[in-house]
TORMIVO-555431 format. One record per residue: x, y, z of N, C-alpha, C in turn. Coordinates in steps of 0.1 Angstrom, whole numbers, plus 5000, padded with zeros to 4 digits. Example, Ala and Ser with C-alpha at 12.3 -4.5 7.8 and 13.67 -1.06 7.14 Angstrom:
# TORMIVO-555431
513249435078512349555078513249675078/512849785071513749895071512950005079/
END
This chain:
# TORMIVO-555431
502648864755503848924749505048974757/506148884758507148904766507649044758/508749074766509349204762510649164751/510449194740511549124732512549224723/512849324732513549424728515249324732/515949424728517549334726518049374736/519349284742519749304754520449444755/521149494744522049604741520949754745/519449714741518949834739518249794757/518049714763517749674781519349744790/520349704783521349764793521849914790/521249944781521750094778520250144786/519250104784517750174796518450154810/519050054815519449984830520550104834/521350154824522550264827522150384831/520850424826520150544825519750574842/519150434848518250454858519550484873/518950594879519650614889519750464901/518750384901519250284910519950184904/520450194893521150074887522650154889/523350294892524050354896524950334906/526550284902527050294919526750384927/526850364936527250444952528350474953/528850604955530450644950530550634970/529550644979530150654990530250534996/529650454986530050254995531050184980/532050204980532850184966533850084979/533650094990534750054998533849925005/533049905003532049825010532649685016/533649615007533849515010535049525013/536049615020536949635027536449695044/535649735042534849725058534249675066/534849655080534449605091532449615096/532549505099530949445099530449615103/530649665114529849765120530049915113/530749905101531050005092530349995084/530049895079528849835066527449895076/527049855086526049875090525750025091/527150115098526350235095526450285083/527150245074526650295063525150245055/524950185057523650135055522250225061/522650225072521950315079521950425078/523450515075522850655068522650645055/522750585047522150585035520250575038/519750475043518750455047518050555053/518450655057518250795064517550885052/518250865041517850925029516550895022/515950815031514850745025512950815030/512950855041511950895044511851035039/513051115036513351265035512751265018/513151165014513051154996510951144994/511051035006509251024999508851145007/508951235017508351315019508251415006/509151444998509051544986508451454976/507751364979506851344970505351334980/504651414987503751414991502751464985/502751594980501651664971501151534959/502451434956501651304944500951174953/501651184965500851094974499751144976/499151264979497751284983496951314974/497851324963496651324951496051174945/497251084946496950954947495950874956/495850974970495450914979493650974976/493851114973492451134966491551014957/492350994944492350944932491450814940/492350714950491850584954490550624965/490550724971489250734981488150744972/488650864960486950864951486850714943/487550644942487050554935486250444946/487150434957486750314967484550374973/484950524968483250534973482450534963/482950454948482150434940482050294940/482650214948482750084952483649984949/484750064940485750054935486949954944/488049914938488749804945490249854940/491149854950492749884944493949764942/494149754931494949664929496749654927/497149644937499049664936499549524925/500349614916501149484907502149514907/502749424908504849414906505049324904/506649294902507449154902508349204915/508849064917510149064931509749114939/510949184947510249314956509149364961/509149444948507849534947506849474945/506549324942505249284939504849204955/506049164958505849144974505449234983/505849354985505449464990504349484991/503549464978502149504971500949394979/501649264978500749154982500649215000/501649225005502049255019501049355027/500949445015499949595021498749545022/498649495009497249445007496249345017/497349235018496949155027496849185042/496949305048497049355061496249475063/495549505052494049575052493149515059/492649395056491449335065491049285078/492449265083492449315100492949415104/493949495097493449645104492349715103/491749725088490949825088489249765083/489449635081487849545082487349545070/488449585063487549575048487549425040/486449415031486549285024488149235021/488449145017489549095011489649104996/488749134992488649184978489149354974/488849434984488849604984490149614979/491149524984492749564982493449444976/493849414966494649304962495849304958/496649244959497949224955498349124944/499049134933499149064923500549054919/501348954917502548944920503048844905/503948894898504148824885505148754890/504348624884504648464890503748424895/502848474898501848394909501848364925/501748314933501848284945503148204948/503748144940504948064941506048174942/505648284938506648414932506748474948/505748474957506448544969507548474980/508148294976508748304984509948224974/509548254961511448254953510848294942/512248334938512348434922511848294911/510948384905510648344893511048394880/512248304871512948404864511848454851/512048564845511548594833510248654838/509548604849507848684853507948794849/508748874853508649054852508449104838/509249004828509149084813507949044806/506749014815505748934806504649044808/504549154801502849264804502049184799/501549154789500349054789500048974801/500548914811500548834822499748944830/500049014832499549144840498249194834/498049234823497349244818495749184820/496648974820495348874817495048904834/495748894841495848884855494348944862/494649114856493749194858492349204851/492049144840491549104832490448994838/491148894848490448784849489548814864/490448924872489449024881488749104877/488349104864486949194859487549324861/489049404861489049554868488349634858/487749724860487149804851487249954856/486650084852486450234859486050254870/485750154877485250204894487250164901/487650094892488750064903490550144904/491250094906492550184910493850064905/494750074896495550014893496950064899/497850004906499250114910499950004906/500750064897501849934895503349994901/503949884902505449894916506349844907/507249964910508449904901509949964907/511149924909512049994915512050104902/512650014888512650084878511350164872/512050264860510750294855510950194840/510850054840511050014829510449854828/509649794845509749694846508349664834/508249524824507049514820505649454822/505849414834504949334841503749494848/504749594854503949654859503549794848/504349774842503749894833502649834820/502749694824501249614812500449624825/500149644835499149624844498649804845/499449904842498850004842498050044825/498950014819498650014804497049934799/496949824808495749784808494949844813/495049904828494449984838493750074831/494650164823493950274811493350274803/493250104797492350084787491050104789/490950024804489450014806488950114817/489450244818489150364828489650334839/490750264845490750234862491550334860/491250424874492550514882494050454874/495150504873496450464871497350494886/498450424890499050454898500950394894/501550474893503050434896503750454904/504450374911505450374924506750354918/507750434919509250374914510150484919/511350434920512350494927513150564914/512650604906513550634893512450774885/512850874894512250994890512351024870/513251004866512650984853511150964847/510650844854509350794853508150924852/508751014854507351094852507151124838/508151154831508051164817507651024810/508150944812508050864802506850704808/505750744819505050644820503750754823/502750644815501450744807500450664823/500350764831499350724841499050844850/497850874854497150974868498051024875/499650964883500050974891501350894892/502850984893503650874893504450954908/504550794917505550884930506850804927/507650864927509050874920509750884939/510350884947510850934956512350904954/513451004949515151014946515750964959/515750814958516450744969517950764966/518250784954519650794949520350644947/521550584946522050424941521550384955/522150254951522150164965523150124966/523450094981524750054990525549924984/524449854981524949754969524249754956/525349814946524849834933523449754924/522549834922521449754917520449664925/520649654939519849574948518849694952/517849674948516749754948515249694957/516049624967514949544977515849654989/517049734986517349835002516549924999/517050064997516250204994515150214990/515250154977514050144966512950054974/513149974979512149854985511349954999/512349995008511850035017511150205014/511450255004510650384999509450324994/509550234985507950164983507250104997/507450055004506750015016506450135021/507250275022506750385029505450465022/505550415010504850495001503450445004/503350285003502250194999501250215012/502350215025501750285038501050385040/501650465032500650645032499050595023/499550525010498350505001497250445009/497350345015496150285022495850295030/496450365047496650395057495950545054/496250685050495450735046494550705037/494050685030492250635023491750555031/492250475044491150415052491050555059/491750655066491450765077490350835064/490450875054489350945048488450835047/487950705046486950635045486350625060/486650695070486150685083486650555087/487050485084487950365094488950385105/488950505106489450565117488950635127/488850655145488150735153489850835155/489950935162490951005165492550905156/493250825167494350745156493950595164/492650575167492550445167491650355157/492050245158491850155149490450085149/488950135147487750125149487350005144/488049965129486849855122487949725122/489049715129489349605132488849465132/489249405129488749245131489149175143/488349125146489249005162488948865158/489848865149490248715143491748645148/491748675158492748625173492848705183/493348635198493348685208493648775210/495348825206495648955204494649075199/494049035188493349145181491649175190/491249055196490549075206490449155217/492049145223492649225231492649355230/493249365215493249515209492349575209/491049495206489049565204489449665219/489249535227488949575241489849745242/491349695243492049845244491449975235/491449945226490550075218489350115221/488150015224487550045236487650125248/488550105253488650205263489550325262/490550345252491150455247489950555244/489150515236487950595229486550645238/486650575246485050595259485750615273/487350555279487050535291486650455300/486150335290485250215296487150145303/485950055315486850025324487349885315/488649815318488849675311487449565315/487249565325486249465327484549525326/484449625318483349635310483149565293/484549595294484249625278483849455268/483949365275482849245269481849315270/481049365278479649415279479149465271/479649555270479949655260479949605242/480549545241480549465228479949375225/479349275234478149185236476749275231/476649385238475249505236475449545225/476649605216476849615204476949525191/476649405193476549305184478149265180/478849305189480349245185480849405176/480349475176480949575167481849755172/482749715173483549825178483249955179/482550005165482150115163480850155169/480350045172478650055172478750045191/479749995195480050035211480650135214/481350195210482150325205481350425209/480050445203479050555197478050505207/477850415212476650365222477250415234/478550405238478950465251479250615252/479650675243480150775238478850895240/477850825229476450915229475350865242/475950775245474450715260473350705250/473750615240472250555228472550435229/471250325225471150225226472050165211/472050045212472549985202471650035185/470450015185470150025173469850205172/470150255181470650475177471750435171/472750385179473950395171474350335160/473750255155473650155144473150275131/472050335134471450445129472350575122/473050615136474150725136475050695125/475550575129476850525120476350515106/475350505100474750485089474650585085/473750715090473550815085475150925085/476050835091477450925092478350865082/477950775074478750705063480150565074/479450605084480450505093481550565100/481550715100482450805109481950785120/483150785130482550765145482250865151/483250965151482951155154481551155151/481151165135480051245134479051115137/478851025142477850965147478050985164/479050985168478451055183478251205187/478051305175478051435177476751445176/475851355167474651395163473251405172/
END
């Protein structure tokens, strides 16, 4: 079902959104020299991490929700339109190579489907039923998490995803750049950095998009840390799907254990190709089988496996 509200109603709603207001600091934008345009943009961008920092209590609550569902075998779904949808797809796509997760564990859904990743699909964001259908197709349920991403607080596609998530008992999170969403979106957590009006009025791919990217970085990275996929500050569940990642795996093994580069191939071979197993073997002085058992008992946490 499409959003059939009148144009006037939508116009009035947009007028109330922070992200749609004119930025008084950029009213002379078209008269500035190139370096001044860039300095102004850079100055505005500096406001973004400060705004995101103020949302940490709510981001932490969202991470706890995500981890709790992951531990029950749940999945994380990012749902959005346009820039918001592309950012969700991007973050989801980076999880398997970075954290060794199954491709189904974190998924991105964008209004308009795959073609919307590279070009605008007009009107796709106005169909909340399409978002519900996409989640239903993936059998989203009470073990899962649905994150609706939107610059405004009114994107029908993202709101439709959140509404469907609540209907089936999934945890629901909204990520937006309009703080007024806290009282208008019915979900478990609303994360809403107040980044203020854009340098280019209404162009939410700018500060709003940057804020969304920072929040998504936090949600998945902190969740994966809590899931034992990090040792110290090292990626220990990464996949060696390319030559670059093979070399990164060796470098992580060297940092984690003090092994020499010339030793890394042998340790990884003895560990059956598992970086975690190789680290535990070398640090704890145990066999592959013992390392695997320790990791299983420690639920994948390298630090605990070494200490056993």
